[in-house]
N, C-alpha and C positions, 0 to 999 in steps of 0.2 A: 239413207232412206230405205224403206222396206220394199221387197219384191212386189207386193200388192200395189205400191205406188207407181210402178213402172209398166204395168200391164196395159195402160191406156195410150201408149205411144203409137203413132200410125202403123209402124211396121209390125207391131204385135197385136193389132186390132183383131185379126182373124185367128190368132193363136188361142190355145186353151190349156188350162192346167189339167194334165191327165193323171197326176198322182201327187201325193205329199201336200195336199191343200192346207193342212194344218200348220205347215211351215212357212206360209206366206209372210209371216212377221219377220223373217230373217233379214238382217240388214245387208245392204249391197254397197260396197265401197269401190268396186272396180268391175270391169267386164272384159272377158277374154274370148278368143276363138280357138277351137281345137282343130288342128289339121294334121296331127301325127299321133301315133299310138303311145308315145312316151310322155303324154301330158301329165301323168302322175307326178313327175319330178318338178313340175312348174306350178302346181296348184297353190293357191293362197287363200287364207281365211277371208270370208265375206266377199268372195268373188263369184260373179255369175258367168257361167261358161256356155258359149254357143257353139254348135257343131252341126255339120251336115251328116255326120255318121260315116263319112268316107273311110276314116282310119280304122273303123271297126266293122265295116260292112261284111267282112268274111268271118268275123268272130263276134256276133251280137251278144254272146254270153259275157263278154268283157264289160258290157254296159252295167250289169249288176255290180261288178267289182268297182266300177267307176263311181256309181251312186254311193256305195258304201264308203269308199275312200274319201269322197268329197264331204260326206256328212261327218265323218270323223275329224276332218280338218277344219270344220266350221265354215265350209263354203256356203254361198247364198243359195244357189240353185243351178239347174242344168236345163238348157233349151236345145231341143233336137229337131232339126228340119227333116220331116218324113216325106215319103213318096218319091224320094230321089235315089238315095242309096240304101235306105232302110224303109221297107214297106210299112212297118208298124213298130212300136216300142214293145219289147218282150214283156210278158206278164210278170216274170220274175223281177225285172227291174222296177216295175210299178209297185209290186208288193213290198220290195225293199224301201222304196221312196215313201210309201205310206207308213211303214213301220218306223222309219227314221225321221218322219215329218220333214222330208227333204223335197222341196218343190221340183217337179219334173214337168217342163213345158213342152208341148208338142207344137212346133212352128209350122205354119202353112207353106205350101210349095212356092207361093209367090213372095215369101219373105226373103228379101236380100240381106244376108247376114252382115255385110259391110255397112249397109245403110242402118240396119237395126243397131249395130255396134255404135255407130255415130250418134244416133238418136238417144240411145241409152246413156252414153257418156255425157251428152249435152244435158240431159235431164238430171243426172247425178251432180254434174258441176253446178247447175242452176240451184239445186237443192243445197249443196255445200256452201255456195255463195250466200244463200239466204240464211243458212245456219250461222255463218261467220258474222253476217250483219246483225243477226239477233243476239249472238254472243257479245259483240261489241256494245250494242245498246244496253244489254243486261249489265255488263261490267260498268258502263258509264252510269247507269241508273243507281246501282248499289254504291259506287264510288261517290256520287253526288250526295248520297245520304250521309256518308262520313264527313265529306267536305263541309256540309252544313252544320257540323258539330253534333250530329245525332249519334245515338249509341248503337251497339251491336244488337240490342233488343229491338230497335226499330227495323234493322235489316231483317231480323228473323220474322217480325210481324209482316213486313212487306213480302218476304219470301213465302210465308204461309198463305198470304192472300193470293199471290200469283199461282201457287201450286194447288190451292184449295185443300191442302193437307197440313197437319201440324208438323212443326220442325223443332229441333233442339240442337244445341251445341254442347258437346261433352269433351272432357279432357281425356288424357291417355288412360285414366283409371275408370272411364265411362261415368264419371260423376258429372251431372248437369252443370254447365257453365252459364247458359242462358237458354230460355225456351220461349216459343211463341205462346200467345194467350190460349190457343186451342189445345195446348199440351197439358192434359189433366192427369189426375191420379191414376187413371186406368193405364195410361201409357208408361208412367213411372213404375207401376206394378209389373207391366210386361217386361220392361228393361231388367228389373230385378229377377224375374223368372228365367230370363235367357242369359243372365250375366255369366253363367258357367261356361257357355260355349261361344258367346258373342265375341270376346276379345280375340281369340284365335281366328275366328272367321273374318273379323275386320282386318287383322294383320295380313291374312293370306288372300283376301278377296281380290279377284281379277275383274269382277263386274261390280258396277255401282248398286245392282239390285241383288238383295239377299232374301231368299224365301223365309218366312216366319212360321213357327209351329202354330197349329190351329189354336185359337183362343176365343172364347165367347166374350171376353172383356173388351177386346179391341177388334173392330170390324175391318182389319186390313190384313193383307196376305204377304206383303213385301216390305222390306226395310231398304231405303235408299241411303247410301253412304258416300261421302266424299272426305278424304283425309284433309286435315288442316296442317300445313307444313310451314315452318319458318326455317331456321337452320337445323331444326329437329322436329320430330312429330309432336304436335300440340294437342291433337285430339281428332274429333270427327264431327262433321255436319250430317245430321240424320233426319230422315223424313219417312213417313209411312205412306203406302199407296196400295191400291188394288189393281193397278194397271200392269199388264204384262203382255208384250214388252212395254216398257215405259216409253212415253213419247220423247223424241229427241229434244224437243224444245224444253220439256221439263228437266231433262238431264243437263242441258246447257244452262238453264237458269240456276240449278243447284251448283253446277261447276263454277260459274262466274261469281256466285255469292260466296262460295268457299275460297276462291282466289282473293276476293276483296277482304274477307275476314282474315285470311292468312297475312295479307299485307298490313292490315291494321294491328294484328297481334305482333307482327315483326317490328312495327314502329313502337308499340308499347314496350316490347321487350328491350329495344335499344335504349329507350328513355330510362327504363328500370335498371338496366345494366350500368348505364352511366351514373345514375344516382347511387346505385349500390357500390360502384367503384370509388366514388368520392367518399362515401361513408367508410368503406374498408380502408382507404388510404388515411383518413383522419384517425381512426381508432388504431390502425397499425402504427402510425407515428406516435400516438399517445402512449401505447403500452411499451413501445421501444424507447420512451423517454426523450423523444426528439422535439417535443413542444415545450419550450421553456417559458414562454410568455403566459402567465396565469390568466390574464384577462382574455387573451386570444383563445385559450383553452376553454374558459367558461362560456364565451360567446359562441364559439363553434359547436361546443358540446351541447348547448341548450337546444340547438336545432334538432338533435337526435334524442332528446329527452334526458340528457345527462345533467344532473343537478349538483352544484357544489355544496348543498346543504345535506347531502345523503352519504351514507356509507354503503359500500358495495362488496359483494363477493365476486371474485373472478372465477369463472368456470370454463375450462378448456375441454372440448369434446373432439375426439379423433377416432377415425376408423382403426380397428384392430388389424395388425399384421398377422399372418399365419403363425401359429405356435411353432417354435423351434424344438428340435429334438433335444432331450436332456439326458445326460449320461452320468453315472457315478464316477468317482475319481479312479476307479480301478480299470476302466476301459480307455479313457482318454482319447476318444474319437473326437475330431474337431466339430465344433458347432456348425450347423447349416447356416449359410448366410441369410440374413434377414431380407425378406421380400420388400422391395422398394414400393412405396405407395406415393411417390412424389410425382409420377408422370401422368396423373389422371387429367382428363380434359376439363375445360372450363364448365361444360355442361354437367359433368359428374359432380363438380364442386357445387354448382347451382342446385342440383338435385339434393345433395346432402344438406345444404343450407335450408332448403324448403322443408325437408323432412324434419329436421331439428326444430324449425320454426313452428311447424304444425303440431308436433308433439309437445313443445313448450307451452303453446296456447292451451292445449288440452289439459296440461298439468296446472293451470291457473297461475302460472308464473307471471310476475311483472318483470320484464327483462329488456335489455338492449342486446341485440345480436349482430355480430359481424363475422366475416371470414378473414383468416390470416394464415397464409401458406396453405397447408393441407388440413387445417383444423377449423372448427367453428368455435368462436369465443362468445361467452354470455356474461354480461354484467347484471347481477341480481341485487336490487336495493335491499338492504338488510331490514329496514323497518317493515316492509310488506311481509317478509318472511317471519319476522317476530310476531306480527299481528296474527298471521295464520297459525303459527305455533301456539299462541295463547288461546286461540279458539279451539284448537284440537288438544290442548293440554300436553304439549310435547316440547322438547328442547328444539330450538331453531335448527341446529346442525343435524339433529336426528330427522327432523321433518324434511330438510333439504336432501339428505342422503336417500330417504325413502322415495321422494318424488323423482329424483334423478334416476334411481334404480328402476322405478316404474317406467320411466321414459325409455331407458335402455332396453328393458324387456319388451316394450311395445314395438320399438323399432326393429328388434330382432324377430319377434313373432309375426309381425305383419309385413315387414319389408325385407327380412333377412339381411339387415344392415347391422353389423357388429361394431358397437361404439364403446369406448371407455372414457372416463371422465376424471379430470383432476380439478380439485377445488382449493382455492387459496384461503388464507386468513382474511379478515375484513380489512378493507382499505377505507380509513376514516376521512381521507382527503383525496381529491382527484390526483394530486401529485404522487399519491402512493399506489396508483393503479399499475405503473410499471413493475413495482415490487410484487404486487398481487399477481400479475400475469406470470412472472417468473416462478412464483410459488406454485401456481396451478400447473405450470409446465413440469416443475420438479416433482410434484405429486403424481402427475400422469406418468412420468418416466420411472418413478419408483414402482408403480404397478407393472410397467412393462418389463423391468428387470426381474420382477418376481414371476414372469411368465404367466400372467393372468389375462383374462379377456372379460369384457363386459363388466367392468368394476367401477366403483366410485371411490376415489382415493383422496382423502383430505391431506393437506400439507402439514407436516410436522418436522421438527428438527431431526436430521438424519442420525440414526444409530449406526454402529459399526457395520451391521449387516447391510444396511442401506448403502453405505459407502462401498462395501465389497461387491454389491450387485452391479455397481457402475463400471467395474473392471471387466475387460473381455474374458470370456470363459476360458480361452486358451491360456491366459495368464494365470487364472486361478488353478487350472489343472497342472500347469508347470510348477507352481509354487508347492502344491500338495505333493507332487512327485518328488521334488527336490527335498522336501521336509522329511518324508517317510522313507525315502531311499529304498534299501533292500527289503523293507517290510512288505512291499507290494508284490514281491516275487515268491513269498512263502506259500505253503498250502493254505487253502481257505480257512481251515479250522484253526491252525496255529496263528495265522495273521489276525483272525477275528479275536482270539483270546488276548493277544498282545495289545491290539488297539483298544479293546474294551478295558483292559487293565490300565493302560496309559490314560485313557479318557477319564476313568473314574478317579485316578490319582490326581489329575489336574482339577477335577470338579470338587474334590475334597481338600483343596488347598495344599496339596503335596503332603498330606498326612497318611503314612503307611497304615497305621492302625485302623483309621476310619475307612480306608480303601478296602482293606481285608474284610472288615465287618460288612461293608456294603455288598461285596462280591462273594461272601461266604467262603473265603479262602484263608489258608494259613499265611501268616505274616511273611514267612520265608518264600512262599510261592510268589507273593506280590513282589518281593525284592528281586527274586530271580527273573521275573518277567520284565521288570523295569530295567534291570542291568542288560538284559538281552536287547531291549529297545535301544538303549544307549549305544551298544556295540554295533547294531545293524545300521542305525541312522548316523552314527558318528557325532551325536550331539548329547551333551551332558545336561541332565534335567536339573542340576544344581544352579545352572546359569539362568537368570531371569529372562534374558533375551531368547534362549531356547524354549523356555516354558511358554513365553508369549507366542513364539512361532508355532508351537504345537497347538495351542488354543486356537490361533487364527486358522490353521490348516483344517482343524475339525469343523470350525464354523463354515469355512469355504465348502467343505464336503457336504454339509447339510444344505447349503444353498444350491449346490449342483444337483442334489437329489430331490 
């Protein structure tokens, strides 16, 4: 309760506010008495302090310091009994109290501080009891609305009626989730105007009341906010007002409505997570090939929109790991270990799923979505993609690649989430979905081995370079080192000439004349360089196995670079 609500108790009847009248709105949670000069160490916020002034009677100038310190700490006010140890309150203290809007009460000589303390605490306890009763009734009232099967919209309408102000419920991105009927376009416009600074203000807010910038469109000066929490932040319950300070009952009403909404969202989240878990378990078993009964597969899949009459693309989306350092074969420093992305929390997986779901809807995909391990998997019906491609005069695969790339770009630009995508060949039967899932994973891994990010990779039969990318970098480096042996320790110019000649010789199918022509060298120069390569490496170029080894080493070197 406020100081102004306490001034009518019997013991304060003859007292007066001698300074800081504009601060009578300050809330009072406790009352204390000062009987020693070291009271500074024991002051608490929202505390009303009573004193006879005995501790400072010889140093009245300390009173100004006390007023300043109490105002800084957020204390409620100071009551001083004069005409006993202090004849009057110093003018400097009064000026400080007026400047800081800190109530300074002058208590009469007949005011017994112990009795005043007792009456003040009794009034505060009475008020707190009434507030608790009101809070319980408010909580019960809003809970009954949900128990009757009514919606959150009904709660917001009732809340707006009780407060006489429009209210709305927003998610973490400040997008409206539900609003009262009084929340019109003017308020939506205001939220857009303050969207740059409001998120940080809400996250750091220590008070439910936030001052609003002046606006002719909305006739309110303050925004009231209460966070909506489940196991994580879900958003905020917001309302507009002109009151300052806001009445305690209004804040209690908002707080209890926020508590009931949080509980309802927690219940919805639990139901949603259980349903999502069943769905993920089913599709996880499906793509792992663990469902052998065809009729069971058709029956359970139909619940999630899976049809045995359709063909599907399988698309696997996964967050990119940080790019690793890449070195040429001449340095042979070990590759940095890949950062693990397996230990993310369930809430982070849920966020990733929701982001992909939102972007997929924006891309006009008809899809089935589920989570598996640390990836999001999408099943795309081929016929809907073919119809869209026909309308846009494109090949289906090209249209799919374009829309997936747009989705990846949007997730990166708007949410700074870096995703890459692997796409399978079509699965013409549901029984082929395990094969399609493995193809999408293989396609995704092919891009990872190529040290790419934010890519769309379609599955294809692996070339030799794809197979080599699957080997550890250390093994590739060791193979190159063993193949070229002492060549690596020559001067840069000489090593470059010998390797260039050897590479050209292999590319020209071991024809010396064609090699000399390509490099603009004399035939004998080519022969000399090749002989030196054989001497230094200890490998004869006439043997097919050695020729293949050199070709493979050159290809590995390209991959590492």
